[in-house]
VOPAGU-2260 file (C-alpha; in pm, 1 decimal, decimal comma):
REM VOPAGU-2260
SITE   aa  ch    i         X         Y         Z
SITE  MET   A    0       0,0       0,0       0,0
SITE  MET   A    1     269,9     250,1      96,7
SITE  ALA   A    2     475,8     163,9    -213,4
SITE  ASP   A    3     170,9     233,2    -425,6
SITE  LEU   A    4     119,4     566,8    -251,9
SITE  MET   A    5     478,3     672,4    -309,7
SITE  ARG   A    6     449,9     581,7    -676,4
SITE  ARG   A    7     163,8     826,4    -707,6
SITE  ILE   A    8     329,3    1121,2    -535,9
SITE  PRO   A    9     471,0    1367,1    -794,8
SITE  ARG   A   10     849,2    1339,4    -806,8
SITE  ARG   A   11     887,8    1698,4    -687,6
SITE  ILE   A   12     737,2    1600,6    -351,9
SITE  VAL   A   13     947,6    1287,3    -317,4
SITE  SER   A   14    1268,4    1475,9    -391,0
SITE  VAL   A   15    1215,0    1737,7    -120,6
SITE  ALA   A   16    1404,7    1657,8     200,8
SITE  LEU   A   17    1128,8    1723,7     453,2
SITE  THR   A   18    1131,1    1576,8     801,1
SITE  GLY   A   19     935,6    1265,1     885,0
SITE  LEU   A   20     621,9    1420,9    1024,4
SITE  LEU   A   21     552,0    1641,9     724,8
SITE  VAL   A   22     595,2    1339,9     497,6
SITE  PHE   A   23     335,1    1168,6     719,3
SITE  VAL   A   24     105,1    1467,3     670,0
SITE  ILE   A   25     145,7    1445,8     293,4
SITE  CYS   A   26      82,5    1070,6     285,8
SITE  LEU   A   27    -222,7    1101,5     509,8
SITE  GLY   A   28    -351,0    1381,0     287,4
SITE  ILE   A   29    -323,0    1148,5     -10,6
SITE  LEU   A   30    -511,5     879,5     179,5
SITE  VAL   A   31    -784,8    1131,4     257,5
SITE  SER   A   32    -804,7    1231,2    -106,5
SITE  MET   A   33    -798,2     872,9    -229,7
SITE  HIS   A   34   -1081,4     759,8      -6,0
SITE  SER   A   35   -1295,2    1070,1     -47,9
SITE  ALA   A   36   -1539,5    1141,7    -327,2
SITE  GLY   A   37   -1343,7    1149,1    -647,2
SITE  ALA   A   38   -1098,5     879,5    -540,7
SITE  ARG   A   39    -794,6     864,1    -768,3
SITE  ASP   A   40    -678,5     509,9    -693,4
SITE  ASP   A   41    -834,9     168,8    -749,9
SITE  THR   A   42   -1103,7     223,9    -485,7
SITE  GLN   A   43   -1435,7     103,2    -623,4
SITE  LEU   A   44   -1654,7     399,1    -701,9
SITE  PRO   A   45   -1979,2     233,1    -820,3
SITE  LEU   A   46   -2184,1     428,9   -1070,5
SITE  ASN   A   47   -2513,8     258,0    -984,8
SITE  ASP   A   48   -2787,1     313,7    -731,6
SITE  ASP   A   49   -2666,8      33,6    -499,1
SITE  ARG   A   50   -2395,8     240,3    -335,2
SITE  SER   A   51   -2414,1     353,1      26,3
SITE  PRO   A   52   -2636,6     658,9      80,5
SITE  LEU   A   53   -2349,5     809,7     281,6
SITE  PHE   A   54   -2104,3     777,6      -5,9
SITE  GLY   A   55   -1929,8    1102,9     -97,6
SITE  ARG   A   56   -1809,5    1419,8      67,5
SITE  TRP   A   57   -2005,1    1618,3     327,5
SITE  TYR   A   58   -1930,1    1965,7     466,9
SITE  LEU   A   59   -2000,3    2039,1     834,3
SITE  THR   A   60   -2246,5    2324,3     890,1
SITE  SER   A   61   -2306,8    2298,9    1267,6
SITE  TYR   A   62   -2219,1    2085,3    1569,7
SITE  TRP   A   63   -2351,6    2029,0    1920,5
SITE  THR   A   64   -2199,6    2198,2    2226,0
SITE  GLU   A   65   -2312,7    2225,3    2586,3
SITE  GLU   A   66   -2463,8    2563,0    2494,7
SITE  GLY   A   67   -2651,4    2414,4    2198,4
SITE  GLY   A   68   -2584,1    2409,9    1825,6
SITE  ALA   A   69   -2281,0    2606,1    1707,0
SITE  PRO   A   70   -2197,4    2712,7    1348,7
SITE  VAL   A   71   -1864,8    2620,3    1192,7
SITE  ILE   A   72   -1595,0    2885,2    1224,9
SITE  GLU   A   73   -1580,7    3086,2     902,6
SITE  GLY   A   74   -1289,7    2989,1     680,6
SITE  THR   A   75   -1249,6    2636,9     821,3
SITE  ASP   A   76   -1354,0    2353,2     592,6
SITE  VAL   A   77   -1456,8    2063,8     816,4
SITE  ILE   A   78   -1520,1    1774,4     580,9
SITE  ILE   A   79   -1602,1    1406,4     611,3
SITE  ALA   A   80   -1595,4    1157,6     324,7
SITE  PHE   A   81   -1735,6     804,4     331,3
SITE  ALA   A   82   -1588,8     545,0      95,5
SITE  GLY   A   83   -1762,1     222,1      -1,0
SITE  ASP   A   84   -1488,7       3,9     150,5
SITE  GLY   A   85   -1545,4     106,8     512,1
SITE  TRP   A   86   -1304,5     400,0     523,7
SITE  VAL   A   87   -1390,3     744,9     651,3
SITE  SER   A   88   -1159,1    1042,2     609,1
SITE  GLY   A   89   -1151,2    1418,3     582,0
SITE  SER   A   90   -1036,7    1744,9     733,7
SITE  SER   A   91   -1123,1    1852,0    1087,6
SITE  GLY   A   92   -1049,3    2219,3    1016,6
SITE  CYS   A   93    -676,8    2212,3    1094,8
SITE  ASN   A   94    -570,4    1849,2    1073,1
SITE  LEU   A   95    -643,1    1559,4     838,5
SITE  PHE   A   96    -797,1    1240,6     974,8
SITE  ILE   A   97    -870,9     887,8     861,2
SITE  GLY   A   98   -1066,8     607,2    1024,9
SITE  GLU   A   99   -1322,6     332,4     975,5
SITE  HIS   A  100   -1700,8     318,1     969,6
SITE  ASP   A  101   -1967,5      45,5     981,9
SITE  LEU   A  102   -2315,2      86,6     838,8
SITE  ALA   A  103   -2588,5    -168,8     908,4
SITE  ASP   A  104   -2951,1     -71,6     850,4
SITE  ASP   A  105   -2980,0     268,3    1020,1
SITE  VAL   A  106   -2691,5     210,2    1263,2
SITE  LEU   A  107   -2371,0     400,3    1186,4
SITE  THR   A  108   -2055,4     370,7    1394,0
SITE  ILE   A  109   -1724,7     549,5    1339,6
SITE  ARG   A  110   -1406,1     426,2    1505,6
SITE  LYS   A  111   -1025,2     410,8    1496,3
SITE  ILE   A  112    -978,2     774,1    1397,1
SITE  GLU   A  113    -615,4     877,8    1346,8
SITE  SER   A  114    -519,2    1239,5    1290,0
SITE  THR   A  115    -220,0    1452,6    1205,8
SITE  ASN   A  116     -86,1    1677,5    1480,3
SITE  MET   A  117     -69,7    2029,2    1336,6
SITE  THR   A  118    -145,9    2342,9    1536,1
SITE  SER   A  119    -374,7    2637,7    1473,5
SITE  THR   A  120    -564,6    2900,7    1673,8
SITE  PRO   A  121    -725,1    2789,4    2003,0
SITE  GLU   A  122   -1073,3    2843,0    1856,1
SITE  VAL   A  123   -1005,3    2617,1    1556,9
SITE  LEU   A  124    -843,7    2349,6    1773,4
SITE  ASN   A  125   -1137,5    2352,4    2017,5
SITE  GLN   A  126   -1381,0    2311,3    1728,7
SITE  GLU   A  127   -1167,8    2028,8    1591,7
SITE  LYS   A  128   -1155,5    1847,7    1925,6
SITE  ALA   A  129   -1534,0    1870,2    1960,5
SITE  PHE   A  130   -1591,5    1748,8    1603,4
SITE  LEU   A  131   -1373,2    1437,1    1636,5
SITE  ALA   A  132   -1523,1    1350,0    1975,1
SITE  LEU   A  133   -1876,8    1374,9    1836,4
SITE  LEU   A  134   -1790,0    1150,1    1542,5
SITE  LEU   A  135   -1699,0     872,5    1784,8
SITE  LYS   A  136   -2037,2     909,2    1961,5
SITE  THR   A  137   -2234,5     859,1    1639,6
SITE  GLU   A  138   -2481,3     569,9    1627,4
SITE  ALA   A  139   -2746,4     686,7    1380,5
SITE  TYR   A  140   -2784,7     909,6    1076,3
SITE  GLU   A  141   -3050,0    1074,8     864,1
SITE  ILE   A  142   -3025,7    1205,8     505,7
SITE  ASP   A  143   -3276,7    1460,8     380,8
SITE  GLY   A  144   -3194,5    1578,5      30,2
SITE  ASP   A  145   -2850,3    1737,8      42,8
SITE  ARG   A  146   -2839,7    1729,8     426,3
SITE  LEU   A  147   -2678,0    1467,1     650,7
SITE  ARG   A  148   -2737,0    1459,9    1027,0
SITE  LEU   A  149   -2559,8    1233,6    1276,2
SITE  PHE   A  150   -2714,7    1131,7    1613,2
SITE  ASP   A  151   -2602,6     958,4    1931,6
SITE  ALA   A  152   -2770,3     654,3    2090,1
SITE  SER   A  153   -3035,1     872,4    2260,8
SITE  GLY   A  154   -3136,6    1037,7    1932,1
SITE  MET   A  155   -2973,0    1371,9    2007,7
SITE  GLU   A  156   -2833,0    1545,9    1701,1
SITE  LEU   A  157   -2453,7    1574,7    1711,0
SITE  LEU   A  158   -2344,2    1700,0    1369,8
SITE  SER   A  159   -2510,8    1849,5    1062,9
SITE  PHE   A  160   -2355,1    1839,2     714,4
SITE  ALA   A  161   -2442,4    1954,4     363,9
SITE  SER   A  162   -2330,1    1810,0      30,8
SITE  GLN   A  163   -2200,7    2043,3    -237,4
SITE  PRO   A  164   -2258,9    1888,7    -578,3
SITE  GLN   A  165   -2091,7    2079,8    -861,2
SITE  SER   A  166   -2177,8    2104,4   -1228,6
SITE  LEU   A  167   -1941,0    2057,1   -1522,1
SITE  SER   A  168   -2101,9    2331,4   -1729,0
SITE  GLY   A  169   -1913,1    2660,2   -1742,8
SITE  ARG   A  170   -1588,1    2520,6   -1600,0
SITE  ALA   A  171   -1238,1    2484,7   -1744,6
SITE  TRP   A  172    -974,1    2238,5   -1627,6
SITE  SER   A  173    -606,6    2154,3   -1685,9
SITE  LEU   A  174    -481,1    1795,5   -1692,2
SITE  TRP   A  175    -211,8    1738,8   -1431,6
SITE  TYR   A  176    -191,7    1362,9   -1392,4
SITE  SER   A  177    -297,5    1036,8   -1555,5
SITE  TRP   A  178    -334,2     708,8   -1369,9
SITE  ASN   A  179    -340,8     491,6   -1680,8
SITE  ASP   A  180     -92,3     205,9   -1719,2
SITE  THR   A  181     125,9     377,8   -1979,1
SITE  GLU   A  182     218,3     732,0   -2073,5
SITE  GLU   A  183     446,3     642,5   -2364,6
SITE  SER   A  184     294,6     912,9   -2586,2
SITE  VAL   A  185     388,3    1179,6   -2333,4
SITE  ARG   A  186     737,1    1047,8   -2269,6
SITE  ASN   A  187     808,8    1005,6   -2640,9
SITE  HIS   A  188     774,3    1380,4   -2681,6
SITE  GLY   A  189    1009,4    1455,0   -2392,8
SITE  SER   A  190     730,3    1624,7   -2200,0
SITE  ASP   A  191     509,4    1582,8   -1899,3
SITE  LEU   A  192     140,2    1661,8   -1871,8
SITE  ILE   A  193     197,9    2004,4   -1716,1
SITE  THR   A  194     429,2    2129,1   -1992,3
SITE  LEU   A  195     185,1    2003,9   -2257,0
SITE  GLN   A  196     -90,9    2208,3   -2089,2
SITE  ILE   A  197    -378,4    1981,6   -2189,6
SITE  SER   A  198    -703,2    2160,6   -2111,3
SITE  LEU   A  199   -1068,0    2052,1   -2098,5
SITE  GLN   A  200   -1354,9    2302,2   -2102,7
SITE  PHE   A  201   -1731,8    2262,3   -2078,5
SITE  PRO   A  202   -1894,1    2575,8   -2228,1
SITE  ASP   A  203   -2243,9    2433,2   -2179,6
SITE  GLU   A  204   -2427,0    2112,0   -2091,7
SITE  ALA   A  205   -2365,9    1943,5   -2425,9
SITE  GLN   A  206   -2034,6    2057,6   -2574,3
SITE  PHE   A  207   -1671,9    2031,9   -2467,6
SITE  ARG   A  208   -1347,5    2163,2   -2611,2
SITE  GLY   A  209    -985,4    2196,1   -2514,4
SITE  THR   A  210    -624,6    2219,3   -2624,8
SITE  ILE   A  211    -346,0    1964,8   -2650,5
SITE  ALA   A  212       4,3    2028,3   -2786,4
SITE  ASP   A  213    -102,2    2363,6   -2941,8
SITE  SER   A  214    -401,0    2213,4   -3123,5
SITE  ASP   A  215    -769,8    2242,9   -3042,5
SITE  TYR   A  216   -1008,4    1952,3   -2999,3
SITE  CYS   A  217   -1384,3    1950,8   -2944,5
SITE  GLY   A  218   -1692,7    1733,6   -2934,1
SITE  THR   A  219   -2013,9    1663,6   -2747,7
SITE  TYR   A  220   -2081,4    1487,0   -2420,8
SITE  GLU   A  221   -2370,2    1349,9   -2218,9
SITE  SER   A  222   -2382,4    1359,5   -1839,8
SITE  ASP   A  223   -2632,8    1257,2   -1576,3
SITE  GLU   A  224   -2548,4    1311,6   -1210,5
SITE  ASP   A  225   -2199,8    1157,5   -1181,3
SITE  ARG   A  226   -2198,3     983,2   -1518,7
SITE  ILE   A  227   -2035,9    1115,7   -1834,4
SITE  GLN   A  228   -1964,6     995,5   -2186,9
SITE  PHE   A  229   -1763,9    1188,3   -2446,0
SITE  GLU   A  230   -1887,1    1166,4   -2804,6
SITE  SER   A  231   -1757,7    1283,2   -3144,1
SITE  VAL   A  232   -1408,5    1368,8   -3016,4
SITE  GLU   A  233   -1221,3    1539,0   -3301,1
SITE  LYS   A  234    -948,4    1792,0   -3374,3
SITE  CYS   A  235   -1095,0    2133,2   -3448,2
SITE  SER   A  236    -764,5    2289,5   -3558,5
SITE  LYS   A  237    -417,9    2155,1   -3624,0
SITE  ALA   A  238     -80,5    2298,2   -3530,7
SITE  PRO   A  239     239,3    2251,1   -3733,1
SITE  GLY   A  240     424,5    1929,8   -3652,9
SITE  GLU   A  241     111,5    1742,6   -3548,2
SITE  LYS   A  242     176,1    1476,4   -3278,1
SITE  THR   A  243     -65,8    1209,7   -3395,4
SITE  ASP   A  244      24,4     943,1   -3139,5
SITE  LEU   A  245     -19,4    1192,7   -2852,6
SITE  TYR   A  246    -368,8    1285,9   -2972,2
SITE  GLU   A  247    -468,9     923,3   -3014,8
SITE  TRP   A  248    -342,6     841,3   -2665,5
SITE  TYR   A  249    -547,0    1122,2   -2506,5
SITE  TYR   A  250    -860,6    1066,6   -2716,9
SITE  SER   A  251    -856,2     695,9   -2632,1
SITE  LEU   A  252    -868,3     790,1   -2263,1
SITE  LEU   A  253   -1161,9    1026,5   -2313,8
SITE  ASN   A  254   -1348,3     748,9   -2494,5
SITE  ARG   A  255   -1309,5     527,9   -2184,0
SITE  ALA   A  256   -1487,2     782,2   -1962,6
SITE  ARG   A  257   -1807,0     669,9   -1794,1
SITE  GLY   A  258   -1812,2     875,3   -1473,7
SITE  TYR   A  259   -1674,8    1188,0   -1308,6
SITE  ARG   A  260   -1639,1    1347,9    -969,2
SITE  ILE   A  261   -1561,1    1708,4    -877,4
SITE  THR   A  262   -1387,6    1751,1    -543,4
SITE  GLU   A  263   -1331,6    2119,3    -472,2
SITE  THR   A  264   -1057,4    2216,2    -721,5
SITE  GLN   A  265   -1016,5    1875,7    -884,0
SITE  LEU   A  266   -1201,4    1686,2   -1157,1
SITE  ASP   A  267   -1152,4    1309,5   -1181,4
SITE  ILE   A  268   -1263,4    1114,5   -1487,7
SITE  MET   A  269   -1348,0     748,1   -1419,7
SITE  ASP   A  270   -1396,3     430,6   -1622,4
SITE  GLU   A  271   -1693,2     192,9   -1617,5
SITE  LYS   A  272   -1566,2      27,9   -1296,8
SITE  GLY   A  273   -1547,4     360,6   -1115,3
SITE  HIS   A  274   -1166,0     381,9   -1124,7
SITE  SER   A  275   -1019,5     728,8   -1176,3
SITE  PHE   A  276    -767,7     753,6   -1461,2
SITE  LEU   A  277    -750,4    1126,9   -1544,9
SITE  SER   A  278    -712,8    1407,1   -1290,3
SITE  PHE   A  279    -768,1    1771,3   -1381,2
SITE  THR   A  280    -721,8    2085,5   -1173,4
SITE  ARG   A  281    -861,8    2436,1   -1202,5
SITE  MET   A  282    -560,5    2578,9   -1018,7
SITE  PRO   A  283    -315,8    2791,9   -1225,5
SITE  LEU   A  284     -43,9    2578,4   -1379,7
SITE  SER   A  285     200,8    2863,5   -1323,5
SITE  LEU   A  286     168,9    2797,9    -948,9
SITE  ILE   A  287     168,4    2419,2    -939,3
SITE  SER   A  288     436,3    2345,8   -1200,5
SITE  ALA   A  289     730,6    2450,6    -982,7
SITE  ASP   A  290     881,2    2438,5    -637,5
SITE  TRP   A  291     909,5    2788,4    -492,4
SITE  TYR   A  292    1194,3    2902,7    -269,8
SITE  PRO   A  293    1140,1    3212,7     -50,7
SITE  GLN   A  294    1384,6    3496,0    -115,9
SITE  GLN   A  295    1220,3    3765,8      96,7
SITE  TYR   A  296     920,3    3792,3     324,8
SITE  ARG   A  297     773,0    4069,2     532,1
SITE  ALA   A  298     831,9    4069,9     906,0
SITE  ALA   A  299     522,5    4018,7    1123,2
SITE  ASP   A  300     537,7    4379,0    1245,0
SITE  GLY   A  301     563,1    4506,9     886,2
SITE  SER   A  302     893,3    4677,6     952,9
SITE  ALA   A  303    1099,4    4524,9     672,5
SITE  LEU   A  304    1145,4    4249,7     416,2
SITE  LEU   A  305    1353,0    3970,6     568,0
SITE  SER   A  306    1588,2    3727,2     393,0
SITE  PRO   A  307    1572,6    3354,3     472,2
SITE  GLU   A  308    1788,2    3229,9     755,3
SITE  GLU   A  309    2029,9    2935,8     737,4
SITE  THR   A  310    1742,3    2687,8     705,8
SITE  PHE   A  311    1580,4    2489,6     425,3
SITE  GLU   A  312    1281,3    2684,6     291,3
SITE  MET   A  313    1032,4    2576,6      27,3
SITE  VAL   A  314     669,3    2638,3     -73,8
SITE  TYR   A  315     479,5    2389,4    -288,6
SITE  PHE   A  316     127,6    2420,2    -436,6
SITE  THR   A  317     -66,9    2103,7    -517,9
SITE  PRO   A  318    -332,5    2086,5    -790,5
SITE  ASP   A  319    -606,0    1998,8    -539,2
SITE  GLY   A  320    -586,0    2334,6    -361,0
SITE  ASN   A  321    -332,9    2268,9     -85,7
SITE  VAL   A  322      -5,4    2446,3     -13,9
SITE  PHE   A  323     265,3    2326,0     221,4
SITE  GLY   A  324     633,5    2368,9     290,6
SITE  THR   A  325     880,8    2519,6     534,2
SITE  ILE   A  326     939,1    2887,7     617,3
SITE  ARG   A  327    1181,4    3006,1     886,7
SITE  GLY   A  328    1233,3    2644,4     990,9
SITE  ILE   A  329     861,4    2586,3    1061,1
SITE  GLN   A  330     656,7    2341,0     856,2
SITE  PHE   A  331     313,8    2461,9     748,6
SITE  ALA   A  332       8,8    2350,7     553,3
SITE  ALA   A  333    -299,3    2538,6     432,8
SITE  GLN   A  334    -566,3    2540,4     164,5
SITE  TYR   A  335    -573,6    2803,8    -108,5
SITE  ASP   A  336    -810,3    2928,7    -379,2
SITE  THR   A  337    -741,0    3146,9    -681,3
SITE  ASP   A  338    -935,8    3352,5    -933,9
SITE  ASN   A  339    -728,6    3521,4   -1204,6
SITE  SER   A  340    -465,7    3717,2   -1009,2
SITE  SER   A  341    -646,4    3691,0    -674,0
SITE  ILE   A  342    -552,6    3431,0    -415,0
SITE  SER   A  343    -676,0    3350,2     -65,1
SITE  PHE   A  344    -564,3    3104,2     200,5
SITE  GLY   A  345    -750,6    2914,2     469,1
SITE  PRO   A  346    -624,4    2888,8     827,7
SITE  VAL   A  347    -256,7    2790,1     838,6
SITE  SER   A  348    -157,1    2477,8    1031,9
SITE  LEU   A  349     194,0    2495,8    1181,3
SITE  LEU   A  350     422,0    2227,1    1317,2
SITE  ILE   A  351     644,6    2375,0    1589,3
SITE  SER   A  352     897,5    2154,8    1764,7
SITE  GLU   A  353     905,4    2162,9    2144,9
SITE  SER   A  354    1282,9    2211,6    2119,0
SITE  ASP   A  355    1248,2    2541,3    1931,1
SITE  ASP   A  356    1331,9    2860,7    2114,8
SITE  PRO   A  357     993,7    3001,8    2230,7
SITE  GLY   A  358    1078,3    3358,3    2131,6
SITE  GLU   A  359    1202,4    3269,2    1784,9
SITE  ALA   A  360     914,7    3025,1    1729,8
SITE  ARG   A  361     659,7    3293,1    1820,0
SITE  GLU   A  362     818,6    3545,3    1583,5
SITE  SER   A  363     831,5    3289,9    1300,4
SITE  ARG   A  364     470,8    3185,9    1360,7
SITE  GLU   A  365     348,2    3544,4    1352,8
SITE  THR   A  366     544,8    3611,0    1033,3
SITE  ILE   A  367     398,0    3310,0     853,5
SITE  GLU   A  368      42,1    3368,5     973,9
SITE  SER   A  369      48,1    3737,2     878,2
SITE  ILE   A  370     172,8    3660,6     526,2
SITE  PHE   A  371    -100,6    3408,6     447,4
SITE  ARG   A  372    -369,3    3607,3     628,5
SITE  GLU   A  373    -302,6    3932,2     439,8
SITE  THR   A  374    -218,0    3799,1      92,2
SITE  ARG   A  375    -480,2    3899,1    -164,2
SITE  THR   A  376    -301,4    3888,9    -502,4
SITE  TYR   A  377     -16,4    3701,5    -664,9
SITE  ARG   A  378     201,4    3747,1    -974,1
SITE  VAL   A  379     420,7    3496,9   -1158,8
SITE  GLN   A  380     679,7    3662,1   -1381,9
SITE  ASN   A  381    1030,1    3572,4   -1501,6
SITE  GLY   A  382    1062,5    3278,8   -1265,4
SITE  THR   A  383     947,0    3462,6    -953,9
SITE  LEU   A  384     625,6    3442,9    -750,6
SITE  GLU   A  385     517,0    3748,1    -556,2
SITE  PHE   A  386     246,0    3773,0    -288,4
SITE  SER   A  387      91,9    4113,1    -217,2
SITE  SER   A  388    -166,3    4253,7      23,7
SITE  GLY   A  389    -487,1    4425,1     -81,2
SITE  ASP   A  390    -313,8    4764,4     -91,8
SITE  GLY   A  391     -25,3    4633,7    -303,8
SITE  GLU   A  392     232,5    4584,6     -27,6
SITE  VAL   A  393     475,8    4303,6    -112,8
SITE  LEU   A  394     452,5    4025,2     148,1
SITE  MET   A  395     671,6    3751,0       3,0
SITE  VAL   A  396     893,2    3695,0    -301,2
SITE  MET   A  397     988,4    3343,7    -414,6
SITE  ALA   A  398    1213,0    3206,4    -688,1
SITE  GLU   A  399    1119,7    2912,0    -909,2
SITE  GLY   A  400    1315,7    2590,0    -861,8
SITE  SER   A  401    1367,9    2314,0   -1112,3
SITE  ILE   A  402    1106,7    2040,5   -1139,9
């Protein structure tokens, strides 16, 4: 299992010399992603009506406290995903978790939850602690449309979730990975999927188009809930030096499509057995195609732009909307979202060693949190990535590293 996981991690992640716990965070994040809606491994994702009613991803909207129901803290995505093989996984707002669940008739039990050990604000951590504790008390559930409610043995409501189905229409995606058995067509051209910039767009509910190796392709498709079938795939324009075998390789994959799943920033295309074999992202390729190395960042008090210390520093953006790395010797992880030149980050989780000097650790934490909290725009130009605040103040400058 672990060997299979490592095979699927992009080589840029494997090559980075992070300490053991951050590698654990990355691997657990992949497990969460694999066993959530839109699984990208060989997890069965049945496309029929016999699947579990819990199957998929649910977003927490409120939870029980001694004072009554409490809403989720704004900006924290607390998510649970049920897979058909008895796994349960998700994000508790700061940390990732994975566990097991049993479903028999109307009885639901959740057990053996394991979680990463990142830190955040006291409010987020308190919410997280309450959420995980309530999961373990669950013994019943109720689904009403797009709402899921979990109850304890006495029938008291513990947690309330909502599903967030997303439509294909009006969205554009970039291919970032293929899980098929061979990628000879890609390798023969001395490229990878990111440099080829293969795109897939759905202008409406019947037509699709995209680009591959500087040529356009188009066609029609049919979709119903989580099912999809591409029809009449053809080249709409041809570029000089046409790469016929590359087109045939990609078109043959589209013709295998029978299902799809959108999970936040990622689109997975699946075959008739429910196995994902193409993964697309809506995140900018300019961000995710490189490792970024901080050159300068603003001090927490805003007094100056600082240069990195004698420590390893790196920032890496994944296609599924996560960013992680090390700044000022502290490992961090967060979620991000972009729209044109705008960018925003969710709460930052930090891993601070007990052996760190308290004063230096506090200063580093405040620096990192202020950067991600105040960043509103980004710019990629000439191999540099620049974060700026809403009023244009430069917060961090990074240089592009080799892939």
